[in-house]
N, C-alpha and C positions, 0 to 999 in steps of 0.2 A: 522687677522685670524677670520673667521666667527664663531659665536656662534650657528649658526643654526644646529640642529640635523637632520640627514637624516630621511626621512619619513619611518616609520616602516610598511611595507606591511604585510597584513594578509598572512598566509602560502599559501592560494589558489592563490595568485597573485605573489608569489616569483618565481624566476628562479631556475630550477633544475640543479645543477652543473653537473649531470651525462649526461645531454642531451644538453649542450651548443652548440655542433657542429652538432645538428640534421639535419640542412638543407644541410650539406655537406656529409652526410653519405650515403652509399648504402642502398637500400631497406631492405636487410636482416638485417642490423645492426639497422635500425630504428625499425623494427618489434621486434627484440630481446630486445631492450631497453624497448619498450612498454610492452612487455610480462613480463619482469623482474619487472618493476614498478607495473604492475597490480597484480603480485603475492603477494604483501603485503597487498592488500585491504581486503581480507577475514580475515586476522589476525587482522587488525585494527578494523574491525567490531566485531570480537570475544572479543576484550578488552572492548567493551561497552555493552555487553549482559545484565549486571545487569540493565542498564538504559532502554534497550529495554523491558526487563521483566516488569519493573515498568509501562512503557507506555501501554503495552498489558493489564496488570491487570486493569488499570484505564479505558481503552477503553472498555474492556469487561463489566465492571460495568455499564458504560453508555448505551451501546447497549442492555444489558440485561434488562434495565429499560425503553426501548423505545426510547433511544437517537440515534444519528447518528454520523458517523465519517466523518470529513472533512479533506482533504489535501489541503494546500494552498502554492503556490509558483509562481515564475516567471521564464521565460526562460526554460532551461533544467530541473530545479527543479520542476517547475509547470507541465511540460509535463510528468515527471515521476510520479507525484502524480495523474494526470488525467488517465494515463495508468493503474496504480495499481487499482484505483477506478473502471475503466471500466471493469476490469477482474473479479471483484467480482460476479456480477450477473450470468454470464455463468458458472463460476467455482463452486460457492457455492449455486446457486439458490436463492439468496437474491434479494429483490427489488432494483432498481437502486438508490433509495433515501437513502438507508442505508449507503453507502459509496460514497462520492461525492468529485470530484476534483474541486478546484477553481484556475484559472490561470489568472494572470494579462493580460489584453488585451482581455479576453474572449477566446472562442474556436478558433477564427481565429489565436490566438497565437500558436496553436498546429502545424501549418504548415507554419507560416510566422512570422519572427522576429518582436516583438513589445516591445523591451527592454526598451523604454522610459517610458512605463507605470509602470515599477518596482520602479520608484522613488517617486511614489505618496502614501504616508503613509495613507492618508485619504481614498484613493480608496480601499485599502485593507480592512479597517474597513467597508466601504460601501458595498463592495461585500460580506463580511461575513454576514452583517446584511440583505442584500437582499436574501440570502439563508436561512435566519431564524435561524442562529446559536444562541443557547440559553443555559441555565444552564445545561440541561440534556445531552448535546452533548459533543463530544471530537473533538479537532482540532489540527492537526499536521502542524506546519510551517516548510517548507523545504527551506533552503537557504544555499548553499555551503559556501559562505563568511560569513554568519551570520549577515550581516548588511543591507539587502535589505529592504528599507522602506515599500514597499507594504506588504510584508509578516509579518514584525513586527507589522504593523498596524492591520492586521487581527488577529494575536495572542493576541495583547493587547485587542482588542474588545472582543474576545472570553473569555479571562480570566476575564475581567470586568463583563461579562454576567454570570459568574459562571461555564462556561464550563471547562472541563479538557484541558490543553494545553501542548503540547510537541514541542520541537525544534529539527530538524534534520539538523545539520551543520557540517562542517569540521574545524571550527575555534573555539578553546576554548576561553571562556571569551568574546565572541562576543555579540553584542547587543541583538540578538534573544535569547541567553541563559539566559539573565536577564529578558526577557519578559515572558518566559514559565515556567511552574512548573517543568517539567522534560526535561533535555537536553541530547540528544544522539549525541555524538561528536566523530566519528571515525577519527583518525588522520592519513590521508593518505599521507601527505607531499605535496611538490610542484608538479605540473603536468609536464608531459613530454613536453607538449607545454604550456609555461607559461600562466597561467590564464584561460586555457581552461578546466573549471570544468565539462564539459560533459564527461571527461575521468575518472580519478581515483575517484574524488569526486562523479561524477554521478553514477559510478559503486557501490560505497559504499552506496549511497542513495537508489539505486535500491535493493540492498541486504537487507537493513533495512526495506524498504517498503514491500518487500516480506514477511519478518518475521512478521511485524505488522499485515498485513491483514490475512496471513495464520494462525498464532497462535491464533489470535482473533476468526476466524471462527471455528478452531478446538475446542476452549474453549466453543464456543456458541452451538456446537453440529452439525455443518453442514458437518462433516467428520466422517466416521466410519473406525476405524483402520487407514490405509493410503489411503482409497478410497474416491473419490469424490461422495458420495452418494446423494448429492443434485445437481449434474451436470444437466444442461439443454441441452438435445440432439437436438441442433438446426441445425445440418447438418449430412451428412452420416457418417463421421468419429466419431462424438460424439454419434450418435445413436449406432454405433457398440461398442463404449466404454461403453455406458450405458448397453447394453446387457451383456457385459463381467462382469461389476460390479454386475449386478443383478444375474447372474449365480454364481459368486463367493460368494456373500452374502447369497444366498438361497439354493445353491446346484442344481439348475435347469440346465438342459442341454441347449444347444444352441437354439434349436427350441422352447422349453418351455419358455425360457427367452424372446425370440422374441415375442411369443404370449402374454406373461404377460405384456410386455411393450406396446404392441398394445392395450390390454384390458384396460390399464391405460391411454389411450389417449396420449401415448408417454411420459408421465411424470414419470421419474425414481423414484421419491419420492413416488408417489402413488403406483407404481408397487412393490416397496419394502415392503410397509406396507401391501398391498394386499397379497403378497406372504408369508409374515411372520406371518400373522394373519388369513388368510383364509376369510377375509371380502371383500365386494364388493368395487368397485371404489368410489362410492359416500360416503360410510361410512369411507373409508380410507382417502379420501380427507378432509372430515369434521374433522376427528381427527387431521390431519396435520395442518389444519387452526387453530384449537383450541390450538395447541402446538407449534405455531410459525414455522411450517414447519420443525421441527426437527424430523427425522424419528424415532429415538430411543424412544423419548417421546410419539409419536403417537402410536407406537407399544405397549408401556407400558400401555397407557390409554386403548387401546382396549383389552389388555390381562386381565385387571381388570374388564372389562365390560362383 
């Protein structure tokens, strides 16, 4: 009789007993099972909100003092990090350097599988160092299994540098949770397709990343009420949205809002400050630059002057 114990797989690699016959099921049943499994993801994220809050508070501290936020990951996890980082400039009007995504294999990995690169722990540290991660920054390591060497290497480098570190994983007690200061671990269970963490684990990661970036930007002042007052109107749709935001914030009618946005050179932030203070474009822009492009702070400064 063998004394060998079966290898204990992390939950992200285990088979889901509810979907063992997946390949023989009709399409409608496949979709029903996927939908039912997905239904529990939001609840799993809800159970880790205290840890998400801790991470947001620490990230806000760093960014308020001139630091940056980095997301690091491989494969699907890395792509989700790059996606969230890339959405911050157009949504919140922040420079692209403020929130950055680092993915194993570089940006080619966004559209082509480069999974072998995830096994290099030192490469994670090197890539973080190459981006200049330092003590005033924050870094979130994203790894569904919690054991990806590349991501762990980046987290370890960041923490040794004095940066705030958080881990986003779906496996409790995994290596990355020991490397980071704060661990966010939504327990979504085995995937519909065993080991395919682009499914429930990926959905949970996307939900948490949405929270991290959005709540951080709200706290930093780049949102007014529930309006994207720092939106960059880079196309027709976003220009129309900017005009609606400007009208709602200032009480201007549609035509006046369009004219004000034009007078501000198409910059919603400048248009808002101009409309709320009666100052010119140059003075409004200077106030925004002095106050980190936070509309409310710029308006407050000009009101005192």
